[in-house]
C-alpha positions in Angstrom: 39.0 -37.3 145.1 36.1 -38.3 142.9 35.6 -35.0 141.0 37.9 -32.5 139.4 37.5 -30.0 142.3 37.9 -30.5 146.0 36.8 -27.5 148.1 38.3 -27.2 151.5 38.0 -24.5 154.2 41.5 -23.9 155.7 43.6 -21.1 157.1 45.4 -19.8 154.1 48.4 -18.8 156.3 48.9 -22.4 157.4 47.3 -25.0 155.2 47.6 -28.8 155.6 48.7 -29.2 151.9 52.0 -30.8 151.3 54.9 -28.8 149.9 54.7 -28.3 146.1 51.1 -29.4 145.7 49.7 -26.8 143.3 50.5 -25.3 139.9 48.7 -22.1 140.6 47.6 -20.2 143.8 44.9 -17.7 143.2 44.0 -15.1 145.8 41.1 -12.8 144.8 40.3 -10.1 147.3 41.4 -12.2 150.2 45.1 -11.3 150.9 43.9 -8.0 152.3 42.6 -9.9 155.3 46.0 -11.3 156.3 47.5 -9.2 159.1 51.0 -9.8 157.7 51.0 -10.3 153.9 54.4 -12.1 154.1 52.7 -14.9 156.0 50.4 -15.5 153.1 53.2 -15.2 150.5 55.4 -17.8 152.4 52.5 -20.3 152.5 51.7 -19.7 148.8 55.3 -20.3 148.0 55.4 -23.5 150.0 52.4 -25.1 148.4 53.4 -24.2 144.9 55.3 -26.5 142.7 58.6 -25.2 141.2 57.6 -23.1 138.2 54.2 -22.6 139.8 52.4 -19.2 139.5 50.9 -17.0 142.2 48.1 -14.6 141.1 46.8 -12.0 143.5 43.9 -9.6 142.6 43.2 -7.2 145.4 43.1 -3.6 146.7 46.4 -2.0 147.5 46.9 1.3 149.4 48.9 4.2 148.2 51.3 5.8 150.7 49.8 8.4 153.0 51.4 10.7 155.6 50.9 9.4 159.2 48.0 11.2 160.9 46.8 12.8 157.6 43.2 13.1 156.6 44.1 10.6 153.8 45.3 8.0 156.3 42.2 8.5 158.4 40.0 8.0 155.4 41.8 4.7 154.6 41.4 3.7 158.2 37.7 4.3 158.1 37.5 2.1 155.0 39.5 -0.7 156.4 37.7 -0.6 159.8 34.3 -0.8 158.2 35.4 -3.6 155.9 36.9 -5.6 158.8 40.4 -5.3 157.4 43.5 -4.5 159.4 45.2 -2.7 156.5 45.8 -2.8 152.7 49.3 -3.6 151.6 51.3 -0.9 149.8 52.1 -2.2 146.3 55.9 -1.7 146.7 55.9 -3.4 150.1 54.0 -6.3 148.7 56.4 -6.6 145.8 59.4 -6.6 148.2 57.7 -9.2 150.5 57.0 -11.3 147.4 60.7 -11.3 146.6 61.5 -12.1 150.3 59.2 -15.1 150.1 61.2 -16.4 147.1 59.1 -15.3 144.2 60.6 -14.1 140.9 59.2 -12.6 137.7 56.8 -10.4 139.7 54.5 -8.5 137.4 52.1 -5.8 138.7 49.2 -4.6 136.6 47.0 -1.8 137.7 43.4 -2.9 137.0 41.6 -0.1 138.9 39.7 0.9 135.8 38.3 -2.6 135.5 36.7 -2.5 138.9 35.6 1.2 138.8 32.1 0.4 137.4 31.4 -1.8 140.4 32.9 0.7 142.8 30.6 3.5 141.4 27.6 1.2 141.6 28.4 0.3 145.2 28.8 4.0 146.1 25.4 4.8 144.5 23.8 1.9 146.5 25.3 3.3 149.7 22.7 6.0 150.1 19.5 3.8 150.1 21.5 1.0 151.7 22.6 3.0 154.8 19.0 4.0 155.4 17.7 0.4 155.1 20.5 -1.0 157.3 20.1 1.6 160.0 16.4 1.0 160.2 17.1 -2.8 160.2 19.5 -2.4 163.0 17.0 -0.4 165.0 14.6 -3.4 164.8 17.2 -6.0 165.5 17.6 -7.4 162.0 21.2 -6.2 161.6 24.0 -5.5 164.0 26.5 -2.6 164.4 29.1 -4.5 162.4 26.8 -5.0 159.5 25.7 -1.4 159.6 29.3 -0.2 159.7 30.0 -2.5 156.7 27.5 -0.5 154.7 29.7 2.5 155.2 32.7 0.8 153.6 31.4 1.5 150.1 31.2 5.2 150.9 34.7 5.3 152.2 36.1 3.2 149.4 34.7 5.6 146.8 35.9 8.7 148.6 39.4 7.1 148.9 39.4 6.2 145.2 38.5 9.9 144.3 41.6 10.9 146.3 43.8 8.4 144.6 44.5 6.5 147.8 44.2 2.9 146.4 44.7 0.8 143.3 43.3 -2.5 142.4 46.3 -4.6 141.2 46.7 -7.9 139.7 50.0 -9.3 140.7 51.6 -12.5 139.3 54.8 -14.1 140.4 56.6 -17.4 139.7 58.2 -19.9 142.1 61.5 -20.5 140.5 62.3 -24.0 139.3 
């Protein structure tokens, strides 16, 4: 490696890195895309050196009743953002322990992302008009148009207290 940074595109559930390669694994708004979050946690644990730190900054769902309007709202958000599901904070904590991590600290940072969430919500209204017209003329597709709706559903779910933005850190024991 000639420089201080080496960018690689890999599947974060099964990388080619050797065991114990890294001091830190950062995951910023990406773990939500893993179908089973435990798969990510196991791989992060594997590639961390003993004493290494995992840091995850992401959206986490709050529990909802099956079939409830709250669950349906979260489903609309995840579907338009091409995400299978958001992890529940408590479940992610348990899976972190199962993967081998210790000293797990969870910090609710929702208030830190709220200005961006509000800005995205306000931009939804002109954005949905532009993206719908653009789709009509073939400049955007159905997935891109649906993605525009994610900001609307995200904000509505926030107002109902259905998610938090957490920063989670954990240590791979020495």
